[in-house]
C-alpha positions as CSV (number, residue, x, y, z in Angstrom):
1,M,7.7,-38.7,89.2
2,K,8.4,-34.7,87.4
3,T,7.3,-34.3,83.9
4,A,8.7,-31.2,82.1
5,I,5.6,-29.9,79.7
6,V,7.6,-28.0,76.6
7,T,6.2,-26.4,73.5
8,D,6.8,-23.6,70.7
9,S,5.4,-20.5,70.7
10,T,3.0,-20.9,67.8
11,A,0.6,-22.6,70.8
12,Y,0.4,-18.5,71.9
13,L,-0.3,-19.5,75.4
14,T,0.2,-16.3,76.9
15,L,3.2,-15.5,79.4
16,E,0.3,-15.5,82.8
17,E,-0.9,-18.9,81.0
18,R,2.9,-20.5,81.1
19,Q,4.4,-19.0,83.9
20,R,1.1,-20.5,85.7
21,L,0.9,-23.9,84.1
22,N,5.0,-24.7,84.7
23,V,5.4,-24.9,80.6
24,Y,8.9,-24.4,79.2
25,M,8.3,-22.4,75.5
26,I,10.8,-22.1,72.0
27,P,10.6,-19.3,70.0
28,L,9.5,-19.9,66.1
29,S,10.8,-17.3,64.4
30,V,9.7,-14.5,61.4
31,N,11.5,-12.4,59.4
32,I,10.4,-8.6,58.1
33,E,12.8,-7.2,55.3
34,G,15.1,-9.1,57.0
35,T,14.9,-8.1,61.0
36,I,14.3,-12.0,62.6
37,Y,12.4,-12.0,65.5
38,D,11.5,-14.9,68.0
39,E,7.7,-14.7,68.3
40,E,6.4,-13.9,71.4
41,I,9.6,-12.9,73.2
42,D,11.1,-10.5,70.4
43,I,7.1,-8.8,68.6
44,T,3.9,-8.9,69.8
45,A,1.2,-9.9,67.5
46,S,-0.5,-6.5,67.0
47,E,3.6,-4.6,66.3
48,F,3.7,-8.0,64.0
49,Y,0.4,-7.2,61.5
50,D,1.8,-2.7,61.7
51,R,4.9,-3.8,60.6
52,V,4.2,-6.6,57.6
53,R,1.2,-4.6,56.2
54,G,3.0,-2.3,54.5
55,A,6.4,-4.1,53.8
56,K,7.1,-4.7,50.3
57,E,8.6,-8.3,51.1
58,F,6.5,-11.2,51.9
59,P,8.0,-12.1,55.8
60,K,9.8,-15.7,56.1
61,T,9.5,-18.3,59.6
62,T,12.0,-20.2,60.6
63,Q,11.5,-23.2,62.9
64,P,13.7,-23.4,66.0
65,P,17.9,-24.7,65.4
66,I,17.9,-28.4,66.9
67,G,20.5,-26.3,69.8
68,K,17.4,-24.9,71.6
69,F,15.7,-27.6,72.1
70,V,18.8,-29.6,73.0
71,E,20.1,-26.7,75.1
72,L,16.4,-26.6,77.1
73,Y,16.3,-30.3,78.1
74,E,19.8,-30.4,79.5
75,T,18.4,-27.7,81.2
76,L,15.7,-29.3,82.4
77,A,17.3,-32.5,82.7
78,K,19.1,-31.2,86.2
79,E,15.5,-31.3,87.5
80,Y,12.9,-33.2,85.9
81,D,12.6,-37.2,85.5
82,E,11.3,-36.7,81.9
83,I,9.9,-34.2,79.0
84,V,6.7,-34.2,76.8
85,T,6.7,-31.8,74.4
86,I,4.3,-31.2,72.5
87,H,4.7,-29.0,68.4
88,L,3.0,-27.6,65.9
89,S,1.5,-30.0,62.5
90,S,5.0,-31.6,61.4
91,G,3.4,-31.7,58.6
92,I,3.3,-27.9,58.0
93,S,6.7,-27.1,59.9
94,G,10.0,-29.6,60.8
95,T,9.5,-27.3,64.6
96,F,8.6,-31.6,65.5
97,Q,11.4,-33.2,63.5
98,G,13.6,-31.0,65.4
99,A,11.8,-31.9,68.9
100,V,12.7,-35.5,68.1
101,Q,16.1,-35.0,67.2
102,A,17.3,-32.5,70.2
103,S,15.8,-35.5,72.1
104,D,18.2,-38.1,70.4
105,M,21.4,-36.1,71.2
106,V,20.4,-35.4,75.0
107,E,20.9,-38.2,77.9
108,D,19.7,-38.4,82.1
109,V,16.2,-37.8,81.0
110,N,13.9,-39.2,78.5
111,V,12.0,-37.2,76.1
112,Y,8.6,-37.5,74.9
113,A,7.6,-36.1,71.6
114,F,4.1,-35.1,70.7
115,D,3.0,-33.7,67.5
116,S,0.1,-31.9,68.0
117,E,-1.2,-32.1,64.1
118,V,-2.8,-29.0,64.4
119,A,-1.4,-25.3,65.4
120,A,-2.9,-22.3,67.8
121,Y,-4.6,-22.3,70.7
122,L,-5.6,-26.2,69.7
123,Q,-2.4,-27.4,69.9
124,G,-2.5,-24.6,73.3
125,F,-5.3,-27.3,74.7
126,F,-3.0,-29.8,74.0
127,V,-0.4,-28.0,76.1
128,I,-2.4,-27.2,78.7
129,E,-4.2,-30.7,79.3
130,A,-0.4,-32.1,79.7
131,A,0.5,-29.7,82.4
132,R,-2.3,-30.9,84.5
133,K,-1.8,-34.0,83.9
134,A,2.1,-33.2,84.6
135,A,1.6,-31.6,87.5
136,E,-1.2,-34.7,89.2
137,G,2.5,-36.5,88.9
138,A,1.9,-38.6,86.1
139,S,4.6,-39.6,83.7
140,G,5.6,-39.3,80.4
141,E,4.2,-42.2,78.6
142,E,0.7,-41.6,80.7
143,I,0.0,-38.3,79.0
144,I,0.8,-39.1,75.9
145,A,-2.1,-42.0,76.3
146,H,-4.3,-38.8,77.8
147,L,-3.7,-37.0,74.5
148,E,-3.6,-39.2,71.9
149,L,-7.3,-40.5,73.4
150,L,-8.5,-36.8,73.5
151,R,-6.9,-36.2,69.7
152,P,-9.6,-37.6,67.5
153,T,-11.9,-35.1,69.4
154,R,-10.2,-31.8,68.7
155,E,-11.5,-30.0,65.0
156,E,-10.4,-26.4,63.8
157,Y,-11.7,-24.8,60.8
158,I,-10.3,-21.6,59.6
159,I,-11.9,-18.5,57.1
160,V,-8.7,-16.4,55.8
161,D,-9.7,-13.0,53.9
162,D,-6.9,-13.9,51.1
163,L,-5.4,-17.2,50.2
164,Q,-2.4,-15.6,48.8
165,H,-0.7,-16.3,52.5
166,L,-0.9,-19.7,52.2
167,Q,0.1,-19.7,49.0
168,R,3.0,-18.2,49.0
169,G,3.6,-19.4,51.9
170,G,3.2,-23.1,50.8
171,R,0.8,-23.9,53.0
172,L,-1.9,-24.6,50.1
173,S,-1.4,-25.2,46.8
174,A,-1.0,-23.1,43.8
175,A,-4.4,-24.4,42.2
176,A,-6.6,-23.7,45.6
177,A,-5.5,-20.7,45.9
178,L,-6.5,-19.2,42.1
179,I,-9.8,-21.3,42.7
180,G,-9.7,-19.2,45.9
181,G,-9.5,-16.0,44.5
182,L,-11.5,-16.1,40.9
183,L,-14.3,-17.8,42.7
184,Q,-14.7,-15.0,45.5
185,V,-14.8,-17.3,48.3
186,K,-14.1,-17.2,51.7
187,P,-12.9,-20.8,52.1
188,V,-13.6,-22.4,55.2
189,L,-10.0,-24.5,56.0
190,T,-9.3,-27.6,58.3
191,F,-6.5,-29.5,59.4
192,Q,-6.4,-33.6,57.6
193,N,-3.1,-35.5,57.6
194,K,-1.2,-32.9,59.7
195,V,-1.6,-30.3,56.4
196,I,-4.3,-27.8,56.2
197,V,-6.8,-28.7,53.3
198,P,-10.2,-27.2,52.1
199,F,-13.0,-28.0,53.7
200,E,-15.4,-26.2,51.9
201,K,-15.7,-23.3,49.8
202,I,-18.1,-20.5,50.9
203,R,-19.3,-17.4,49.1
204,T,-19.4,-14.6,52.4
205,R,-17.2,-14.3,55.7
206,K,-20.8,-14.5,57.2
207,K,-21.9,-17.8,55.9
208,A,-19.0,-19.1,56.8
209,L,-19.3,-18.5,60.7
210,R,-22.3,-20.1,60.4
211,R,-21.0,-23.4,58.6
212,V,-18.0,-23.7,61.6
213,E,-21.1,-22.7,64.3
214,D,-23.3,-25.7,62.9
215,Q,-19.9,-28.3,63.2
216,L,-19.8,-27.8,66.9
217,A,-23.0,-27.5,67.0
218,V,-22.7,-31.7,66.2
219,A,-19.8,-31.5,68.1
220,V,-21.8,-30.4,71.6
221,E,-24.5,-32.7,70.5
222,K,-21.2,-36.3,69.9
223,H,-19.3,-34.8,73.1
224,G,-20.9,-32.9,75.5
225,A,-18.5,-30.5,77.2
226,L,-16.0,-29.1,74.8
227,R,-13.4,-26.2,75.7
228,A,-13.3,-24.4,72.5
229,T,-11.8,-21.3,71.2
230,V,-11.9,-18.9,68.8
231,I,-8.9,-17.4,66.7
232,H,-8.2,-13.8,65.8
233,G,-5.7,-12.5,63.4
234,N,-5.8,-9.3,64.1
235,C,-9.8,-8.9,64.0
236,E,-10.3,-9.0,68.1
237,E,-13.3,-7.2,68.4
238,E,-15.1,-9.2,65.7
239,A,-13.8,-12.6,67.6
240,V,-14.8,-11.1,71.0
241,E,-18.8,-11.1,69.6
242,L,-18.7,-13.9,67.7
243,M,-17.3,-15.9,71.3
244,S,-20.3,-13.9,73.2
245,S,-23.0,-15.4,70.7
246,L,-21.8,-19.0,70.8
247,A,-20.8,-18.8,74.8
248,E,-24.3,-17.8,74.7
249,K,-26.1,-20.1,72.9
250,Y,-23.4,-23.4,74.0
251,P,-23.3,-23.1,77.5
252,T,-21.9,-26.4,78.1
253,V,-18.5,-25.2,75.8
254,E,-15.8,-23.3,77.6
255,F,-14.4,-20.5,75.4
256,T,-11.4,-19.4,75.1
257,L,-10.1,-16.0,73.0
258,S,-6.4,-16.2,71.3
259,Y,-5.0,-15.0,68.7
260,F,-2.6,-15.6,65.3
261,G,0.4,-14.1,66.3
262,P,3.9,-13.9,64.0
263,V,4.3,-17.0,62.4
264,I,1.2,-18.3,61.9
265,G,-0.3,-15.2,61.3
266,T,2.6,-15.1,58.5
267,H,0.6,-17.8,56.4
268,L,-3.0,-17.0,57.6
269,G,-3.1,-13.0,56.9
270,E,-4.5,-10.5,58.8
271,G,-8.6,-10.7,59.1
272,A,-8.1,-14.1,59.2
273,M,-10.1,-16.0,62.3
274,A,-10.5,-20.2,63.3
275,I,-12.9,-21.8,65.8
276,G,-11.8,-24.9,67.4
277,W,-12.7,-27.2,70.2
278,I,-11.5,-30.5,72.0
279,K,-13.6,-32.9,74.7
280,K,-13.8,-31.8,78.1
281,I,-12.6,-34.8,80.2
C-alpha cells in the first residue's frame, strides 16, 4: 500500500520538512493591496509582516481553488494507491470542504480527508504523524484512525495583541473584540468545535503565557510525553526564549519552534503567540 500525504500551507511545515516527510502542499493565498501571493511560495512570513505593517488596506485571504486539488490528486493517482489530505479547521476556512469536493471528482484513487480542527503547526503535527504512518506502509483508513486517536489529546492556546485582526477577518465576533479592547486584556484564545473562541481574559501578556503554561503542566501530568510547539507572529526572539524555558522545565516534552505565516498571520496579527501540543505515541 502506497499512500500520499497532502496538506495546505497553513500547517507551516518548512520546505525541508515537507521534502523529508514526502508531503505534498497546496497553498492558500493572501491579497495585499491588490497583489495576490501564494504563501510559502511567493512570500515569506517576515516579508508579509513587513509589507502589511504600513498597508492602508486590511489583507484578504483566499482558499485554494478546487481545481488545484483535482490537479494534484490526479497527478498523485499515477503513483499512489491512496491519498490522505489534511487541512486547517473547517470552522475557519473552506479549504477542507474544497479538498472533499475535489476528491469526489477524481477517479482511480481513494482520497481520505481529515479536518484537523485547528491550524498552524498543530495541524502540522497531524501531517507529520500521517507521513510517519504512510512511510510504514499504513493504509488511508489506518492513518485516519491513528489521527482520530490523537485528536482528543491536542490543545492549542493563542495570545494576540490586537483582537481587531480576528474581528475584521470574521474569525471572532465584534462583541468579543470590543470587550477585549475596552478592558485592555490579553485574551487567551483556543479552538473549540472547530472555531476560535475565548478561553480566558487576562490582563497582561506575561500572565497569559503563565496561564497557558499551567495548561501545559496539566497535559504533561495527564499524558506524559508530548510533542509541543511554540508559534510566533514575527516575534521569534520572544518565542525562542519561551521555548527554551519550557523545554528546561518539561523534559518529557519535545518542542518545535514554528511561525504564523501570511494567511493565519492576517487574522491574528503581528506579535501573536501560541503554544500547542499533542500526545506523543
